[in-house]
Backbone as CSV, one residue per row, in Angstrom:
resi,resn,N_x,N_y,N_z,CA_x,CA_y,CA_z,C_x,C_y,C_z
1,MET,116.323,100.564,123.344,117.501,101.191,122.745,118.342,100.029,122.155
2,ILE,118.938,100.389,121.019,119.844,99.426,120.315,121.240,100.099,120.254
3,GLU,122.247,99.373,120.727,123.607,99.934,120.749,124.554,98.966,120.010
4,ALA,125.141,99.420,118.960,126.172,98.643,118.237,127.497,99.240,118.480
5,ARG,128.495,98.369,118.762,129.844,98.870,119.081,130.843,98.108,118.250
6,SER,131.505,98.781,117.315,132.586,98.226,116.489,132.183,96.926,115.841
7,LEU,130.962,96.836,115.309,130.522,95.621,114.653,131.258,95.361,113.332
8,THR,131.870,94.168,113.289,132.561,93.763,112.065,132.095,92.377,111.666
9,LYS,131.822,92.145,110.435,131.405,90.826,109.954,132.106,90.546,108.622
10,ARG,132.819,89.402,108.603,133.513,88.935,107.419,132.940,87.599,106.992
11,TYR,132.751,87.449,105.703,132.422,86.169,105.097,133.590,85.775,104.182
12,GLY,134.570,85.025,104.692,135.760,84.759,103.990,136.511,86.069,103.762
13,SER,136.776,86.341,102.530,137.511,87.644,102.164,136.598,88.830,102.047
14,LYS,135.288,88.551,102.059,134.289,89.640,101.945,134.014,90.257,103.303
15,VAL,134.161,91.617,103.351,133.905,92.355,104.616,132.497,92.964,104.479
16,ALA,131.498,92.411,105.198,130.132,92.862,105.069,129.926,94.114,105.963
17,LEU,130.514,94.145,107.157,130.518,95.258,108.043,131.874,95.550,108.526
18,ASP,132.253,96.823,108.632,133.590,97.232,108.996,133.576,98.253,110.090
19,ASP,133.653,97.741,111.324,133.793,98.594,112.542,132.593,99.623,112.625
20,VAL,131.440,99.118,112.602,130.220,99.885,112.608,129.757,100.092,114.051
21,SER,129.535,101.373,114.423,128.976,101.768,115.722,127.816,102.733,115.531
22,PHE,126.807,102.571,116.307,125.674,103.510,116.286,124.784,103.230,117.452
23,THR,123.908,104.154,117.792,122.889,103.983,118.812,121.530,104.383,118.236
24,VAL,120.544,103.530,118.434,119.179,103.747,118.021,118.411,104.103,119.262
25,ARG,117.961,105.344,119.366,117.374,105.798,120.592,115.851,105.742,120.671
26,PRO,115.357,105.585,121.914,113.835,105.620,121.989,113.232,106.952,121.757
27,GLY,111.928,106.947,121.398,111.187,108.151,121.275,111.250,108.820,119.924
28,ILE,112.025,108.217,119.008,112.094,108.780,117.653,112.082,107.580,116.672
29,VAL,111.760,107.861,115.421,111.887,106.854,114.310,113.252,107.016,113.668
30,THR,114.036,105.946,113.717,115.362,105.972,113.102,115.284,105.156,111.829
31,GLY,115.567,105.830,110.700,115.660,105.157,109.404,117.021,104.583,109.122
32,PHE,117.020,103.374,108.481,118.248,102.666,108.146,118.358,102.534,106.641
33,LEU,119.329,103.240,106.048,119.402,103.311,104.600,120.746,102.817,104.113
34,GLY,120.825,102.504,102.882,122.078,102.093,102.246,121.805,101.330,100.978
35,PRO,122.704,101.352,100.025,122.565,100.640,98.746,122.512,99.140,98.974
36,ASN,122.110,98.379,97.945,122.173,96.946,98.057,123.597,96.491,98.312
37,GLY,123.778,95.586,99.274,125.115,95.121,99.618,125.850,96.017,100.684
38,ALA,125.132,96.988,101.247,125.765,97.919,102.146,125.987,97.319,103.527
39,GLY,125.206,96.256,103.875,125.297,95.581,105.155,124.138,95.802,106.077
40,LYS,123.000,96.329,105.558,121.824,96.560,106.352,121.243,95.294,106.906
41,SER,120.963,94.337,106.019,120.335,93.108,106.504,121.294,92.319,107.454
42,THR,122.547,92.321,107.171,123.500,91.660,108.023,123.485,92.315,109.407
43,THR,123.408,93.644,109.497,123.284,94.350,110.801,122.034,93.902,111.540
44,MET,120.901,93.944,110.867,119.619,93.599,111.509,119.661,92.145,112.029
45,ARG,120.229,91.324,111.225,120.316,89.901,111.644,121.159,89.738,112.898
46,MET,122.272,90.488,112.996,123.066,90.430,114.171,122.456,91.050,115.400
47,ILE,121.598,92.036,115.189,120.912,92.600,116.347,120.056,91.584,117.041
48,VAL,119.377,90.752,116.238,118.492,89.739,116.843,119.065,88.333,116.893
49,GLY,120.352,88.261,116.865,121.017,86.987,117.090,120.966,85.992,115.981
50,LEU,120.555,86.329,114.797,120.491,85.382,113.708,121.843,85.245,113.005
51,ASP,122.778,86.106,113.319,124.140,86.024,112.771,125.035,86.547,113.855
52,ARG,126.306,86.008,113.917,127.264,86.481,114.914,128.278,87.387,114.272
53,PRO,128.610,88.452,114.972,129.696,89.323,114.432,131.015,88.664,114.524
54,THR,131.916,88.989,113.585,133.273,88.551,113.628,133.964,89.150,114.863
55,SER,133.617,90.438,115.113,134.091,91.168,116.289,133.108,92.274,116.587
56,GLY,133.196,92.844,117.763,132.230,93.854,118.221,131.063,93.261,118.850
57,SER,130.098,94.171,119.225,128.914,93.662,119.931,127.722,94.567,119.614
58,VAL,126.531,94.000,119.888,125.299,94.748,119.775,124.363,94.362,120.824
59,THR,123.679,95.322,121.461,122.755,95.020,122.556,121.404,95.670,122.271
60,VAL,120.365,95.067,122.762,118.955,95.613,122.687,118.441,95.774,124.089
61,ASN,118.092,96.997,124.450,117.611,97.258,125.794,118.637,96.836,126.832
62,GLY,119.901,97.061,126.517,120.998,96.754,127.508,121.576,95.358,127.501
63,ARG,121.018,94.441,126.702,121.474,93.068,126.714,121.638,92.522,125.296
64,PRO,122.482,91.557,125.107,122.419,90.848,123.832,121.072,90.180,123.667
65,TYR,120.588,90.080,122.454,119.210,89.553,122.176,119.039,88.223,122.809
66,ALA,120.057,87.333,122.734,120.017,85.930,123.206,119.874,85.880,124.719
67,ASP,120.233,86.919,125.419,120.152,86.929,126.927,118.790,87.347,127.456
68,HIS,117.886,87.793,126.554,116.552,88.136,127.015,115.722,86.891,127.242
69,ARG,115.103,86.738,128.381,114.368,85.503,128.728,113.042,85.522,127.950
70,ALA,112.489,86.668,127.621,111.185,86.759,126.906,111.392,87.783,125.739
71,PRO,112.124,87.342,124.703,112.507,88.311,123.597,111.307,88.947,122.937
72,LEU,110.186,88.258,122.783,109.006,88.873,122.149,108.494,90.112,122.872
73,ARG,108.688,90.082,124.204,108.311,91.214,125.022,109.309,92.348,125.035
74,GLU,110.470,92.099,124.513,111.513,93.088,124.429,111.699,93.722,123.073
75,VAL,111.648,92.832,122.051,111.947,93.253,120.660,110.948,92.638,119.697
76,GLY,110.298,93.498,118.926,109.410,93.059,117.877,110.141,93.193,116.536
77,VAL,110.142,92.077,115.738,111.034,92.070,114.575,110.264,91.681,113.319
78,LEU,110.411,92.389,112.265,109.900,92.060,110.904,111.155,92.053,109.977
79,LEU,111.665,90.878,109.724,112.816,90.811,108.764,112.399,90.094,107.503
80,ASP,111.588,89.069,107.616,111.194,88.286,106.435,109.759,87.854,106.630
81,ALA,108.821,88.543,106.033,107.413,88.225,106.247,107.043,86.847,105.690
82,LYS,107.861,86.252,104.835,107.562,84.949,104.258,107.947,83.810,105.170
83,ALA,108.646,84.126,106.256,109.158,83.099,107.193,107.994,82.623,108.082
84,VAL,106.964,82.059,107.515,105.810,81.591,108.215,105.403,80.280,107.635
85,HIS,104.872,79.345,108.466,104.358,78.066,108.005,103.153,78.329,107.074
86,SER,103.261,78.037,105.790,102.292,78.378,104.840,100.969,77.669,105.041
87,GLY,100.959,76.534,105.766,99.728,75.772,105.969,98.900,76.295,107.167
88,ARG,99.494,77.148,107.953,98.754,77.702,109.128,97.943,78.924,108.751
89,SER,96.849,79.131,109.527,96.117,80.438,109.322,96.880,81.539,110.043
90,ALA,96.585,82.740,109.776,97.195,83.863,110.471,96.981,83.798,111.946
91,SER,95.707,83.473,112.299,95.377,83.401,113.699,96.196,82.296,114.430
92,ASP,96.256,81.120,113.795,97.065,80.022,114.422,98.534,80.336,114.531
93,HIS,99.056,81.015,113.525,100.450,81.437,113.568,100.730,82.338,114.768
94,LEU,99.888,83.302,114.954,100.050,84.275,116.083,99.780,83.585,117.431
95,LEU,98.822,82.703,117.469,98.517,81.943,118.711,99.744,81.071,119.069
96,ALA,100.363,80.373,118.123,101.563,79.577,118.380,102.687,80.447,118.945
97,MET,102.910,81.600,118.333,103.897,82.532,118.873,103.597,82.933,120.266
98,ALA,102.370,83.325,120.470,101.899,83.817,121.783,102.091,82.792,122.886
99,ALA,101.880,81.500,122.564,101.979,80.412,123.512,103.400,80.277,124.095
100,THR,104.396,80.645,123.278,105.773,80.490,123.731,106.125,81.535,124.794
101,HIS,105.366,82.583,124.884,105.657,83.600,125.921,104.506,83.847,126.866
102,GLY,103.549,82.990,126.891,102.431,83.145,127.810,101.571,84.326,127.516
103,ILE,101.472,84.723,126.271,100.620,85.809,125.831,99.228,85.336,125.532
104,GLY,98.209,86.021,126.064,96.858,85.568,126.003,96.204,85.720,124.641
105,LYS,95.144,85.046,124.397,94.373,85.154,123.114,93.845,86.562,122.916
106,ALA,93.530,87.294,123.957,93.028,88.628,123.824,94.043,89.501,123.103
107,ARG,95.335,89.339,123.369,96.357,90.152,122.708,96.437,89.740,121.202
108,VAL,96.266,88.471,120.948,96.283,87.982,119.550,95.175,88.650,118.776
109,ARG,93.963,88.683,119.381,92.837,89.308,118.723,93.083,90.761,118.552
110,GLU,93.750,91.387,119.481,94.039,92.824,119.428,94.949,93.193,118.285
111,VAL,96.076,92.415,118.072,96.981,92.761,117.015,96.402,92.431,115.641
112,ILE,95.534,91.405,115.598,94.862,91.119,114.355,93.957,92.302,113.944
113,GLY,93.209,92.830,114.938,92.442,93.999,114.643,93.295,95.230,114.257
114,LEU,94.349,95.419,114.963,95.215,96.585,114.754,95.813,96.577,113.322
115,THR,96.097,95.352,112.797,96.759,95.283,111.501,95.789,95.043,110.370
116,GLY,94.505,95.011,110.662,93.548,94.848,109.592,93.467,93.475,109.021
117,LEU,93.763,92.482,109.842,93.743,91.094,109.381,92.454,90.324,109.597
118,GLU,91.491,90.904,110.214,90.200,90.203,110.541,89.664,89.428,109.399
119,PRO,89.543,89.999,108.214,88.888,89.292,107.123,89.646,88.000,106.640
120,VAL,90.939,87.881,106.938,91.757,86.795,106.521,92.361,86.006,107.663
121,ALA,91.921,86.293,108.885,92.574,85.689,110.069,92.463,84.164,110.054
122,LYS,91.414,83.602,109.509,91.286,82.111,109.491,91.755,81.484,108.216
123,LYS,92.323,82.267,107.295,92.808,81.756,106.026,94.249,81.328,106.146
124,ARG,94.648,80.346,105.292,96.043,79.917,105.276,96.970,80.997,104.756
125,VAL,98.072,81.099,105.467,99.039,82.136,105.093,99.585,81.945,103.710
126,GLY,99.636,80.684,103.223,100.206,80.397,101.885,99.457,81.098,100.751
127,GLY,98.231,81.466,100.987,97.408,82.178,99.963,97.416,83.671,100.138
128,PHE,98.211,84.203,101.052,98.240,85.634,101.295,98.916,86.378,100.158
129,SER,98.451,87.561,99.902,99.236,88.529,99.052,100.452,88.993,99.804
130,LEU,101.387,89.618,99.070,102.566,90.201,99.679,102.161,91.177,100.783
131,GLY,101.211,92.045,100.484,100.812,93.074,101.460,100.197,92.461,102.727
132,MET,99.381,91.414,102.585,98.815,90.782,103.769,99.859,90.014,104.559
133,GLY,100.862,89.463,103.870,101.964,88.851,104.552,102.735,89.906,105.391
134,GLN,102.891,91.098,104.832,103.599,92.132,105.616,102.814,92.487,106.867
135,ARG,101.516,92.607,106.722,100.627,92.947,107.874,100.753,91.884,108.926
136,LEU,100.786,90.613,108.526,100.979,89.514,109.510,102.295,89.632,110.186
137,GLY,103.360,89.952,109.428,104.673,90.126,110.060,104.723,91.248,111.060
138,ILE,104.002,92.317,110.760,103.935,93.461,111.698,103.139,93.083,112.912
139,ALA,101.999,92.284,112.727,101.237,91.805,113.840,102.074,90.955,114.782
140,ALA,102.893,90.082,114.182,103.803,89.245,114.989,104.835,90.092,115.786
141,ALA,105.342,91.160,115.142,106.332,92.032,115.832,105.653,92.761,116.987
142,LEU,104.394,93.067,116.863,103.698,93.813,117.939,103.169,92.948,119.025
143,LEU,103.157,91.622,118.840,102.461,90.687,119.738,102.880,90.771,121.180
144,GLY,104.104,90.947,121.468,104.583,91.040,122.840,104.571,92.451,123.438
145,ASP,104.032,93.381,122.761,104.005,94.760,123.171,105.395,95.210,123.605
146,PRO,106.398,95.057,122.641,107.786,95.295,123.047,108.141,96.785,123.031
147,ALA,109.262,97.073,123.716,109.774,98.425,123.797,110.565,98.797,122.558
148,THR,111.043,97.822,121.805,111.864,98.055,120.630,111.287,97.299,119.413
149,LEU,111.175,98.068,118.325,110.655,97.504,117.082,111.686,97.646,115.967
150,ILE,111.868,96.535,115.196,112.751,96.511,114.073,111.992,96.080,112.882
151,PHE,111.852,96.960,111.868,111.099,96.632,110.684,112.041,96.776,109.425
152,ASP,112.169,95.696,108.716,112.930,95.709,107.458,111.934,95.765,106.264
153,GLU,111.961,96.890,105.589,111.067,97.148,104.454,109.625,96.853,104.775
154,PRO,109.086,97.512,105.804,107.680,97.204,106.250,106.614,97.516,105.211
155,VAL,106.833,98.498,104.322,105.801,98.869,103.388,105.861,98.100,102.048
156,ASN,106.741,97.092,102.034,106.906,96.281,100.784,105.566,95.574,100.488
157,GLY,105.002,95.847,99.322,103.803,95.202,98.868,102.487,95.811,99.399
158,LEU,102.563,96.840,100.160,101.374,97.442,100.667,100.805,98.488,99.679
159,ASP,99.468,98.624,99.729,98.863,99.636,98.881,99.042,101.025,99.580
160,PRO,98.648,102.130,98.901,98.854,103.441,99.487,98.280,103.596,100.860
161,GLU,97.089,103.027,101.075,96.471,103.112,102.443,97.309,102.432,103.441
162,GLY,97.922,101.263,103.075,98.746,100.503,103.959,100.053,101.245,104.253
163,VAL,100.581,101.912,103.238,101.802,102.622,103.440,101.610,103.778,104.442
164,VAL,100.465,104.489,104.322,100.182,105.577,105.290,99.951,104.971,106.660
165,TRP,99.318,103.800,106.728,99.060,103.165,108.013,100.402,102.824,108.731
166,VAL,101.401,102.260,107.982,102.669,101.932,108.613,103.342,103.189,109.062
167,ARG,103.332,104.280,108.272,103.941,105.508,108.644,103.371,106.027,109.948
168,THR,102.015,106.023,109.981,101.377,106.477,111.235,101.699,105.634,112.392
169,LEU,101.696,104.266,112.189,102.019,103.367,113.284,103.413,103.559,113.810
170,ALA,104.398,103.708,112.889,105.744,103.948,113.346,105.899,105.177,114.206
171,ARG,105.306,106.250,113.741,105.375,107.506,114.524,104.637,107.397,115.818
172,HIS,103.530,106.698,115.868,102.771,106.493,117.105,103.595,105.740,118.139
173,LEU,104.200,104.613,117.652,105.035,103.824,118.516,106.173,104.615,119.121
174,ALA,106.820,105.430,118.322,107.881,106.272,118.759,107.389,107.304,119.789
175,SER,106.214,107.849,119.562,105.608,108.886,120.469,105.327,108.240,121.856
176,GLU,105.200,106.911,121.901,105.000,106.234,123.176,106.326,106.000,123.907
177,GLY,107.405,106.446,123.338,108.725,106.247,123.961,109.441,104.970,123.578
178,ARG,108.928,104.282,122.552,109.551,103.054,122.084,110.722,103.367,121.099
179,THR,111.584,102.394,120.940,112.656,102.511,119.953,112.129,101.918,118.637
180,VAL,112.172,102.707,117.547,111.626,102.189,116.234,112.756,102.368,115.212
181,PHE,113.181,101.229,114.699,114.264,101.148,113.722,113.775,100.480,112.458
182,LEU,113.775,101.222,111.340,113.187,100.671,110.142,114.046,100.997,108.908
183,SER,114.012,100.092,107.992,114.700,100.313,106.716,113.674,100.407,105.601
184,SER,114.057,101.080,104.522,113.183,101.213,103.425,114.004,101.786,102.207
185,HIS,113.573,101.376,101.001,114.194,101.920,99.781,113.327,103.092,99.277
186,LEU,112.232,103.346,99.916,111.348,104.451,99.470,111.775,105.724,100.149
187,MET,112.534,106.541,99.497,113.027,107.767,100.084,111.914,108.782,100.456
188,SER,110.885,108.839,99.573,109.820,109.767,99.892,109.103,109.398,101.190
189,GLU,108.961,108.095,101.415,108.308,107.633,102.611,109.211,107.786,103.824
190,MET,110.490,107.530,103.673,111.411,107.726,104.740,111.462,109.204,105.157
191,ALA,111.361,110.080,104.271,111.416,111.503,104.501,110.206,111.927,105.381
192,GLN,109.079,111.240,105.253,107.890,111.563,106.012,107.848,110.785,107.356
193,THR,108.595,109.717,107.490,108.449,108.870,108.626,109.622,109.076,109.632
194,ALA,110.834,109.116,109.180,112.001,109.093,110.040,112.344,110.456,110.590
195,ASP,112.867,110.427,111.835,113.450,111.638,112.488,114.987,111.642,112.332
196,HIS,115.532,110.438,112.336,117.004,110.319,112.389,117.352,109.265,111.310
197,LEU,118.543,109.408,110.758,118.985,108.428,109.753,120.337,107.871,110.105
198,ILE,120.472,106.593,109.838,121.762,105.899,109.818,121.965,105.358,108.427
199,VAL,123.034,105.807,107.719,123.238,105.389,106.333,124.480,104.570,106.252
200,LEU,124.398,103.391,105.704,125.561,102.522,105.456,125.967,102.541,103.996
201,GLY,127.249,102.357,103.791,127.806,102.198,102.389,129.022,101.332,102.472
202,ARG,128.980,100.221,101.734,130.100,99.260,101.728,130.540,98.876,103.161
203,GLY,129.532,98.640,104.009,129.824,98.192,105.353,130.276,99.182,106.379
204,ARG,130.229,100.440,106.023,130.641,101.551,106.928,129.531,102.593,107.082
205,VAL,129.560,103.262,108.220,128.571,104.324,108.489,128.971,105.568,107.720
206,LEU,128.047,105.979,106.783,128.241,107.211,106.001,127.647,108.412,106.681
207,ALA,126.583,108.159,107.431,125.881,109.295,108.115,125.147,108.795,109.270
208,ASP,125.097,109.514,110.356,124.335,109.133,111.564,123.872,110.501,112.125
209,ALA,122.730,111.022,111.665,122.299,112.355,111.964,120.784,112.495,111.722
210,PRO,120.223,113.617,112.289,118.837,113.897,111.969,118.633,114.065,110.481
211,VAL,117.389,113.752,109.983,117.129,113.836,108.555,117.407,115.240,108.043
212,SER,117.034,116.267,108.774,117.265,117.628,108.299,118.735,117.927,108.126
213,GLN,119.570,117.358,108.991,120.983,117.647,108.873,121.601,116.932,107.651
214,VAL,121.157,115.678,107.417,121.649,114.941,106.285,121.298,115.712,104.944
215,VAL,120.074,116.199,104.898,119.624,116.920,103.695,120.411,118.210,103.562
216,ALA,120.580,118.970,104.713,121.287,120.228,104.638,122.732,120.069,104.244
217,GLN,123.402,119.088,104.724,124.811,118.874,104.388,124.978,118.515,102.897
218,ALA,124.029,117.777,102.340,124.078,117.455,100.880,123.742,118.583,100.066
219,SER,122.838,119.479,100.528,122.416,120.621,99.741,123.534,121.675,99.550
220,GLY,124.310,121.885,100.621,125.398,122.867,100.525,124.893,124.239,100.207
221,ASP,125.793,125.098,99.663,125.394,126.449,99.276,124.794,126.372,97.869
222,GLY,123.546,126.818,97.733,122.898,126.873,96.491,121.751,127.839,96.478
223,VAL,121.583,128.569,95.395,120.616,129.630,95.332,119.953,129.587,93.884
224,ARG,118.638,129.839,93.895,117.968,130.046,92.563,117.625,131.568,92.474
225,VAL,117.976,132.104,91.333,117.803,133.520,91.092,116.928,133.753,89.827
226,ARG,116.037,134.711,89.927,115.307,135.188,88.706,115.482,136.708,88.707
227,SER,115.754,137.245,87.485,115.999,138.605,87.322,115.899,138.996,85.863
228,PRO,115.409,140.211,85.579,115.401,140.660,84.168,116.841,140.970,83.680
229,HIS,117.790,140.867,84.581,119.163,141.225,84.260,120.095,140.044,84.552
230,LEU,119.685,138.801,84.179,120.481,137.615,84.516,121.863,137.642,83.900
231,ALA,121.984,138.138,82.688,123.295,138.179,81.971,124.260,139.073,82.769
232,GLN,123.767,140.243,83.210,124.642,141.124,84.046,125.010,140.479,85.365
233,LEU,124.024,139.757,85.956,124.294,139.123,87.222,125.301,137.958,87.061
234,SER,125.151,137.250,85.990,126.033,136.118,85.736,127.491,136.622,85.547
235,ASP,127.640,137.762,84.826,128.951,138.322,84.631,129.570,138.739,85.943
236,LEU,128.736,139.302,86.806,129.181,139.763,88.106,129.666,138.590,88.970
237,LEU,128.897,137.493,89.012,129.235,136.356,89.861,130.361,135.562,89.219
238,ALA,130.570,135.668,87.924,131.649,134.867,87.257,133.021,135.265,87.761
239,ARG,133.125,136.393,88.447,134.437,136.790,88.955,134.848,135.947,90.127
240,HIS,133.871,135.185,90.655,134.147,134.298,91.768,134.324,132.855,91.192
241,ALA,135.537,132.326,91.224,135.857,131.106,90.530,135.047,129.910,91.141
242,GLU,134.625,130.003,92.403,133.996,128.870,93.042,132.497,128.760,92.657
243,VAL,131.945,129.732,92.047,130.521,129.823,91.685,130.255,128.997,90.423
244,VAL,129.271,128.104,90.448,128.881,127.307,89.282,127.454,127.682,88.987
245,ALA,127.179,128.165,87.785,125.901,128.651,87.341,125.235,127.706,86.305
246,THR,123.938,127.444,86.515,123.206,126.606,85.543,121.832,127.250,85.302
247,THR,121.511,127.419,83.998,120.246,127.984,83.628,119.201,126.853,83.602
248,THR,118.079,127.075,84.277,116.959,126.131,84.327,116.117,126.248,83.075
249,ASP,115.256,125.250,82.863,114.396,125.248,81.716,113.426,126.452,81.639
250,ASP,113.069,126.894,82.814,112.098,128.013,82.856,112.775,129.404,82.973
251,GLY,114.111,129.437,82.719,114.780,130.721,82.641,115.362,131.222,83.930
252,ALA,115.380,130.494,84.997,115.989,130.873,86.259,117.506,130.529,86.242
253,LEU,118.213,130.992,87.208,119.662,130.691,87.293,119.898,130.004,88.620
254,ASP,120.392,128.736,88.511,120.769,128.044,89.781,122.267,128.207,89.988
255,LEU,122.602,128.653,91.243,123.977,128.958,91.553,124.452,128.086,92.666
256,ARG,125.623,127.465,92.520,126.272,126.675,93.544,127.539,127.316,93.980
257,GLY,127.867,127.232,95.264,129.092,127.849,95.844,128.923,129.271,96.249
258,VAL,127.684,129.666,96.473,127.375,131.002,96.920,126.135,131.072,97.745
259,THR,126.007,131.893,98.701,124.801,131.935,99.539,123.883,133.012,99.017
260,ALA,122.590,132.901,99.491,121.583,133.915,99.095,121.989,135.296,99.578
261,ALA,122.555,135.394,100.726,123.003,136.695,101.244,124.059,137.296,100.329
262,GLN,125.032,136.515,99.862,126.100,137.023,99.027,125.519,137.477,97.642
263,VAL,124.581,136.722,97.115,123.970,137.143,95.836,123.214,138.422,95.964
264,GLY,122.422,138.469,97.052,121.601,139.690,97.263,122.438,140.931,97.480
265,GLU,123.513,140.799,98.212,124.373,141.952,98.496,125.096,142.410,97.179
266,ALA,125.564,141.436,96.388,126.230,141.759,95.128,125.288,142.438,94.142
267,ALA,124.060,141.926,94.073,123.049,142.552,93.161,122.677,143.919,93.638
268,ALA,122.532,144.105,94.960,122.142,145.448,95.483,123.243,146.479,95.185
269,ALA,124.506,146.037,95.328,125.623,146.961,95.052,125.674,147.449,93.607
270,GLN,125.162,146.632,92.683,125.201,147.021,91.303,123.806,147.501,90.768
271,GLY,122.821,147.592,91.703,121.533,147.995,91.339,120.774,147.043,90.443
272,ILE,121.034,145.736,90.568,120.375,144.705,89.785,119.085,144.278,90.471
273,VAL,118.030,144.324,89.752,116.762,143.930,90.295,116.608,142.389,90.312
274,LEU,116.152,141.875,91.482,115.938,140.449,91.584,114.430,140.187,91.790
275,HIS,113.881,139.196,91.029,112.524,138.779,91.185,112.383,137.578,92.094
276,GLU,113.492,136.829,92.250,113.424,135.634,93.133,114.897,135.422,93.603
277,LEU,115.017,135.079,94.853,116.260,134.675,95.466,115.946,133.632,96.527
278,THR,116.112,132.351,96.167,115.646,131.250,96.967,116.802,130.249,97.254
279,PRO,117.121,129.981,98.514,118.081,128.922,98.773,117.664,127.617,98.267
280,LEU,118.496,126.815,97.665,118.142,125.490,97.122,118.317,124.420,98.154
281,VAL,117.318,123.670,98.346,117.315,122.539,99.355,117.036,121.236,98.594
282,ARG,117.894,120.280,98.663,117.650,119.024,97.957,116.684,118.158,98.732
283,SER,116.052,117.195,97.985,115.191,116.246,98.600,116.026,115.185,99.303
284,LEU,115.387,114.374,100.161,116.125,113.317,100.800,116.663,112.317,99.753
285,GLU,115.936,112.069,98.730,116.411,111.152,97.720,117.672,111.667,97.068
286,GLU,117.701,112.976,96.738,118.926,113.563,96.160,120.091,113.588,97.139
287,ALA,119.779,113.875,98.422,120.828,113.802,99.429,121.390,112.396,99.590
288,TYR,120.521,111.443,99.546,120.951,110.017,99.687,121.850,109.613,98.490
289,MET,121.445,110.006,97.250,122.217,109.636,96.124,123.551,110.227,96.146
290,THR,123.660,111.491,96.616,124.910,112.199,96.717,125.827,111.509,97.741
291,LEU,125.191,111.163,98.896,125.929,110.571,99.963,126.507,109.204,99.614
292,THR,125.752,108.418,98.848,126.122,107.007,98.587,126.697,106.803,97.218
293,GLN,126.946,107.887,96.453,127.389,107.705,95.064,128.627,106.874,94.892
294,ASP,129.529,106.924,95.892,130.775,106.192,95.796,130.668,104.827,96.490
295,SER,129.482,104.429,96.951,129.313,103.232,97.731,128.367,102.208,97.125
296,VAL,127.935,102.475,95.885,127.036,101.599,95.243,127.840,100.422,94.663
297,GLU,127.505,99.247,95.123,128.276,98.033,94.747,127.676,97.342,93.507
298,TYR,126.315,97.431,93.365,125.698,96.713,92.260,124.973,97.763,91.342
299,HIS,125.417,97.862,90.118,124.921,98.834,89.147,124.111,98.134,88.115
300,ALA,123.007,98.795,87.624,122.300,98.304,86.449,123.242,98.369,85.285
301,GLY,122.978,97.400,84.317,123.865,97.339,83.147,123.587,98.331,82.067
302,GLY,122.550,99.058,82.124,122.227,100.028,81.094,120.745,100.159,80.845
303,THR,120.348,100.835,79.814,118.915,100.994,79.516,118.441,99.836,78.669
304,ALA,117.113,99.664,78.680,116.530,98.602,77.949,116.601,98.934,76.401
305,PRO,116.694,97.902,75.574,116.725,98.200,74.115,115.313,98.596,73.658
306,ALA,115.208,98.996,72.402,113.970,99.560,71.872,112.818,98.619,72.105
307,GLY,113.000,97.272,72.012,111.949,96.349,72.187,111.365,96.264,73.535
308,GLY,112.045,96.880,74.554,111.538,96.932,75.947,112.101,95.802,76.785
309,ALA,112.674,94.729,76.205,113.197,93.612,77.046,114.600,94.029,77.506
310,PRO,114.993,93.754,78.779,116.293,94.101,79.210,117.368,93.271,78.522
311,ALA,118.492,93.878,78.331,119.627,93.137,77.721,120.152,92.092,78.713
312,ALA,120.828,91.109,78.229,121.311,90.027,79.153,122.116,90.549,80.288
313,ALA,123.015,91.521,79.968,123.863,92.084,81.040,123.051,92.820,82.002
314,ASP,121.966,93.512,81.571,121.075,94.207,82.521,120.377,93.266,83.438
315,ALA,119.894,92.161,82.842,119.120,91.221,83.600,120.019,90.564,84.673
316,ALA,121.292,90.258,84.305,122.158,89.627,85.229,122.489,90.589,86.375
317,SER,122.690,91.859,85.988,122.997,92.868,87.021,121.817,93.054,87.990
318,ALA,120.642,93.125,87.389,119.403,93.299,88.244,119.229,92.150,89.154
319,THR,119.492,90.891,88.690,119.370,89.739,89.568,120.328,89.788,90.703
320,THR,121.603,90.174,90.404,122.590,90.269,91.481,122.140,91.364,92.490
321,SER,121.706,92.520,91.953,121.292,93.628,92.836,120.193,93.237,93.766
322,GLY,119.196,92.503,93.256,118.071,92.190,94.066,118.314,91.107,95.053
323,ALA,119.391,90.306,94.851,119.628,89.165,95.760,120.465,89.565,96.948
324,THR,121.075,90.757,96.985,121.977,91.144,98.063,121.609,92.501,98.609
325,ARG,121.488,92.553,99.933,121.181,93.849,100.562,122.134,94.023,101.716
């Protein structure tokens, strides 16, 4: 379990985290989301003692990370897959880590097999692809068979098979009663992997709830209607000032501010035939964009010009966005 209480982090006048509290519980996959600059990486670094909070505290399995005598056996961490001696082989890197905690060679061989690294286990890490580097980082996180796993962008650089493997692994680890905390910018993948979400924006918690609840709250009241009498139905619903109607490309009517029950009852009272009456549910990506729309700190500068090369302002904005998370 990971418990953060009133975490605050300032870098001079910049407030990276502002009184952030949350609990990451065992037995489920908890997704960690937020725009660039929201404070996700700062939070993860403080969880594992790589950065100190200005105020507040965070514990892993009941203790600050630095107080664990054998941290590899308590917490498995993937924050930066490139933080490896490039001249070592994957096997030597894992053996060196294992030696610090008295972990045997059999476990090293086991995690190499689990992460699909056998073909490159004796090769130098400096020649690894991004995806293979990610697999090595995950192998290192699993080495101590810890109760808590923290993965920052674990599918970065992986092919589709690798993405599915990480999804399956995360859910399997959670099913064993472990705490699994992972971040990703791939909303479609997070929707299939996470059970619970913690969303940050400008250093504050915007949401801390099950995935289904986050999506439901963002969706609100919305209905899609098809009818041979849409004009009559629109006139009927126009009497309600809170209803917003939009005609779709295929001739349906999307309504906001009204429930399916209300539309159905109003149509029945006027004898209006309905061919479809479906509550609208947003995707996780749409819910996330709605939730964080006022918390995006780094924006793209605009669209690319006709030649396809980004304008100077766009390039500068993209560089800033990619450098800060």
